N, C-alpha and C positions, 0 to 999 in steps of 0.2 A: 654845742660842747656839753650841755647839760644831759641830752639824751644817751650819749656815749658813756658818760659817767655812771648813770643809772644801769645801763646794760653790763658795763664792766664790773659793777658792784654785785649785781646778780650772777654774772658768770663765776666770779671770785668766790662767793658763798658757795655756789653750786659745785665748783671744783673742791672746795674744802669738804663739802659734804660727801662727794665721791671718794675722796682719799679716806675720810673716817670709816665710811662703810667698808671699803676695801680692806683696811685695817681690822675692822671688826670681824669679817668673814675669815681672815687669816688667823687671828689671835683669839677670837672668840672672848673678848673682853667687853662686858657689858656697858662700861662706861663709854666706849667707842661707839656704841649702838645709840646711846642717849645724846651723845654729842653730834653724831651723824644726823639724828632727827631733828635736833635743834638747828643744825645749819641747813638742813634741807628746808625747814619752815622759813629760816631767815632768808633763803634764796626766793621762796615764793613771795615773801614780804617785800624783798627788793624788787622782784619783777612787777608786783602790783603798784609800786612807786612809779615805774615807768608807764604802767597802764593808766595810773590815775592822772599823773601830770603831762603825759605826752599824747597818748592815744585818746583818752576821753577826758579833755580838762574840764567840760562842763559839768561832769558827774563827779560827786565827792565820794570817794571809797576809803576815806581816812581812818574810820573807825574799823573797817574790815582788815586793813593792813595792819593796823596796830593790834588787833585781836590776834591775827595769825602769829606776829611777832611774840605777843605775850604768851600764847600757848607754847611756841618754840622754846622761849626762855623758861617756862614751867617745866617742860620736858627735861631741860638740861639740869635744873634745880632738883627735880626729882631723882634723876640719875646721880647726881653728885651726892645727895643725902643718902639714898638707900642702897646704892651700888659702889660706894667707894671704899670697900674693904681693903 
């Protein structure tokens, strides 16, 4: 059950990223771009949870996946601060 939840989480955030990028290319609102980049990074982080816990349980990549998630959130914060006019 756990692997399915990890994959569904990654697919959900990837779908959100896709919809946000599609909205950006239609409306050209920069906040949609920053949000799409954030969700794309979160999708990568969620996929790395699956890799870390299911595919290679002997190797610890906890720091790497948290780094990707932190960079993704920093992109969103940057977009909210500088492009929210």
